[in-house]
C-alpha positions as CSV (number, residue, x, y, z in Angstrom):
1,M,-18.6,-9.0,18.4
2,T,-17.7,-8.1,21.9
3,D,-20.3,-6.7,24.4
4,R,-18.1,-3.7,25.2
5,G,-19.2,-0.3,24.0
6,N,-22.3,1.5,25.3
7,T,-24.5,1.9,22.2
8,E,-26.7,4.7,23.5
9,Q,-23.8,6.7,24.8
10,F,-21.9,6.2,21.5
11,F,-24.8,7.5,19.3
12,K,-25.7,10.2,21.9
13,V,-22.3,11.8,21.2
14,L,-22.0,10.9,17.5
15,M,-25.4,11.9,16.1
16,P,-25.2,15.7,16.7
17,L,-22.0,15.7,14.7
18,C,-23.7,14.0,11.7
19,E,-25.8,15.3,8.9
20,S,-28.2,12.3,8.8
21,T,-30.7,11.6,11.6
22,N,-30.6,7.8,10.7
23,R,-28.0,5.9,12.6
24,Q,-27.2,3.5,9.8
25,R,-26.6,6.4,7.4
26,A,-24.8,8.5,10.0
27,V,-22.0,6.0,10.5
28,L,-21.3,6.0,6.7
29,E,-20.4,9.7,6.8
30,W,-17.1,9.2,8.6
31,D,-13.5,8.5,7.5
32,I,-10.6,7.5,9.6
33,T,-7.8,10.1,9.6
34,R,-5.4,8.6,12.1
35,T,-5.0,5.4,14.1
36,Y,-2.4,4.8,16.8
37,Y,-1.7,3.0,20.1
38,D,-1.4,4.9,23.3
39,D,-0.9,3.7,26.9
40,A,-2.2,6.9,28.4
41,N,-5.7,7.2,30.0
42,N,-7.8,7.6,26.8
43,H,-11.5,7.0,26.5
44,C,-13.9,6.2,23.7
45,I,-17.0,8.4,23.2
46,C,-19.0,5.3,24.5
47,G,-17.2,5.7,27.8
48,Q,-14.8,2.7,27.6
49,S,-11.1,3.1,28.3
50,I,-9.1,2.4,25.1
51,K,-5.5,1.8,23.9
52,E,-6.1,1.9,20.2
53,C,-7.2,5.4,19.3
54,N,-8.9,6.4,16.1
55,H,-9.4,10.0,14.9
56,I,-12.3,10.3,12.4
57,K,-13.7,13.1,10.2
58,N,-17.1,13.6,8.8
59,R,-16.7,14.0,5.0
60,L,-20.1,15.9,4.7
61,N,-19.7,18.7,7.3
62,G,-16.0,18.5,8.4
63,N,-16.7,17.6,12.1
64,I,-14.0,15.7,13.8
65,I,-13.6,13.3,16.7
66,P,-11.8,14.0,19.0
67,S,-12.9,17.6,19.5
68,P,-13.9,19.9,22.4
69,Y,-17.5,18.7,21.9
70,T,-16.5,15.1,22.6
71,E,-14.2,16.3,25.5
72,D,-11.2,15.0,23.5
73,R,-12.6,11.5,23.5
74,M,-11.8,9.3,20.5
75,I,-13.2,6.2,18.9
76,G,-12.0,2.8,20.1
77,C,-11.4,-0.1,17.8
78,V,-14.2,-2.1,19.4
79,C,-16.7,0.6,18.6
80,V,-15.3,1.0,15.1
81,E,-15.9,-2.8,14.5
82,K,-19.3,-2.8,16.3
83,F,-20.9,0.4,14.9
84,M,-18.9,1.3,11.8
85,P,-18.1,-1.8,9.8
86,N,-17.2,0.2,6.7
87,L,-14.4,1.9,8.7
88,S,-13.3,-1.4,10.2
89,T,-12.6,-2.8,6.8
90,E,-10.8,0.4,5.8
91,M,-8.7,0.3,8.9
92,K,-7.7,-3.4,8.3
93,L,-6.8,-2.5,4.7
94,K,-4.6,0.5,5.8
95,R,-2.9,-1.7,8.4
96,T,-2.2,-4.4,5.8
97,N,-0.8,-1.8,3.4
98,Q,1.4,-0.3,6.1
99,D,2.7,-3.7,7.1
100,R,3.4,-4.5,3.4
101,E,5.2,-1.2,2.9
102,K,7.3,-1.6,6.1
103,K,8.2,-5.2,4.9
104,W,9.2,-3.8,1.5
105,R,11.3,-0.9,2.9
106,N,13.1,-3.4,5.2
107,F,13.7,-5.8,2.4
108,K,15.1,-3.1,0.1
109,K,17.3,-1.8,2.8
110,N,18.6,-5.2,4.0
111,A,18.7,-7.3,0.9
112,P,18.7,-5.1,-2.3
113,E,20.7,-7.8,-4.1
114,K,17.7,-10.2,-3.9
115,L,15.3,-7.9,-5.8
116,C,14.4,-8.6,-9.4
117,Y,16.6,-6.6,-11.7
118,L,13.7,-5.6,-14.0
119,C,10.6,-5.1,-11.8
120,R,12.4,-4.5,-8.5
121,G,9.8,-6.9,-6.9
122,F,10.5,-9.7,-4.5
123,N,7.2,-11.6,-4.1
124,N,7.8,-13.9,-7.0
125,R,11.6,-13.9,-6.9
126,R,13.6,-17.0,-7.1
127,T,15.2,-18.1,-3.9
128,N,18.7,-18.0,-5.4
129,L,18.2,-14.6,-7.0
130,V,21.4,-12.5,-7.2
131,V,22.3,-9.2,-8.7
132,G,21.1,-9.0,-12.3
133,Q,18.8,-11.9,-12.2
134,I,15.1,-11.6,-12.8
135,C,12.0,-13.1,-11.1
136,V,9.8,-15.8,-12.5
137,S,7.1,-13.3,-13.4
138,C,9.5,-11.1,-15.4
139,E,11.1,-14.2,-17.0
140,K,7.7,-15.2,-18.4
141,K,7.2,-11.7,-19.7
142,T,10.6,-11.7,-21.4
143,K,9.8,-14.7,-23.6
144,N,10.3,-13.8,-27.3
145,K,11.4,-10.3,-26.3
146,V,14.6,-8.8,-27.8
147,F,16.7,-6.7,-25.5
148,Y,19.0,-3.9,-26.7
149,Y,22.2,-2.9,-25.0
150,K,24.5,0.1,-25.3
151,E,27.6,-2.2,-24.8
152,R,28.9,-4.8,-27.2
153,G,29.0,-8.4,-25.9
154,N,29.3,-12.0,-26.9
155,G,26.4,-13.2,-29.0
156,L,25.0,-9.8,-29.5
157,K,24.3,-8.4,-33.0
158,Y,24.4,-4.7,-34.0
159,T,21.4,-2.9,-35.4
160,S,22.0,0.3,-37.4
161,L,18.4,1.3,-37.0
162,Y,18.7,1.8,-33.2
163,K,22.5,2.0,-33.2
164,M,22.6,-0.5,-30.4
165,W,23.5,-4.1,-29.8
166,F,20.7,-6.6,-29.4
167,G,19.9,-10.2,-28.3
168,K,18.0,-12.2,-25.8
169,Y,18.1,-11.1,-22.2
170,N,21.5,-11.6,-20.7
171,I,22.3,-10.8,-17.1
172,N,25.9,-9.8,-17.9
173,F,24.8,-6.5,-19.4
174,N,23.6,-3.4,-17.6
175,N,20.6,-1.3,-18.6
176,P,18.8,-3.4,-21.2
177,Y,16.3,-1.6,-23.5
178,L,13.1,-2.8,-25.2
179,V,11.3,-1.6,-28.2
180,F,7.8,-0.5,-27.0
181,E,5.4,1.2,-29.4
182,G,8.2,2.0,-31.8
183,E,10.5,3.5,-29.3
184,L,13.4,2.3,-27.2
185,I,12.7,2.4,-23.5
186,K,14.6,1.1,-20.5
187,A,13.5,-2.5,-19.7
188,T,13.3,-1.6,-16.0
189,K,10.7,1.1,-16.7
190,F,8.7,-1.2,-19.0
191,F,8.5,-4.0,-16.4
192,Q,7.7,-1.7,-13.5
193,S,4.8,-0.2,-15.5
194,Q,3.3,-3.6,-16.4
């Protein structure tokens, strides 16, 4: 950990906003509500100048930082790591999820043809995946599964029970269906729910 962050000043401002009088319990009362970077002249409640600003809220009494009581000072990332390790973990997880979501949105926007046809995932996709192909994970799940199609095609047989054509998975047919718990459901819904 870094030596930045005045411990006494930090808890002098934080403790009156907490329910607990114990420092270790008091830091557990808070949740991060917002995190952002700002080049303006922002300060942490410990007195340090900060660029990464964190807004936090006490889940027990509803107090927030920044507030008029804290003179609109926020919590810096150094103090979060140093004094509030539970929030530090939560912050890193949020950041990871945001990065993953951003990567996913960019991927869907820029290369939708490379998504798996069934699960719409890309993590385990084949490198040569094209429209209609499925990823390795879905391919394993399709073993011994029969797919039903609304359209007739080569190698497909007709079932009068479901009034559909059926056979093993074939990428030349759109909208395959599966029998799940006695009912026909779209294969894409089935694989996305698994």
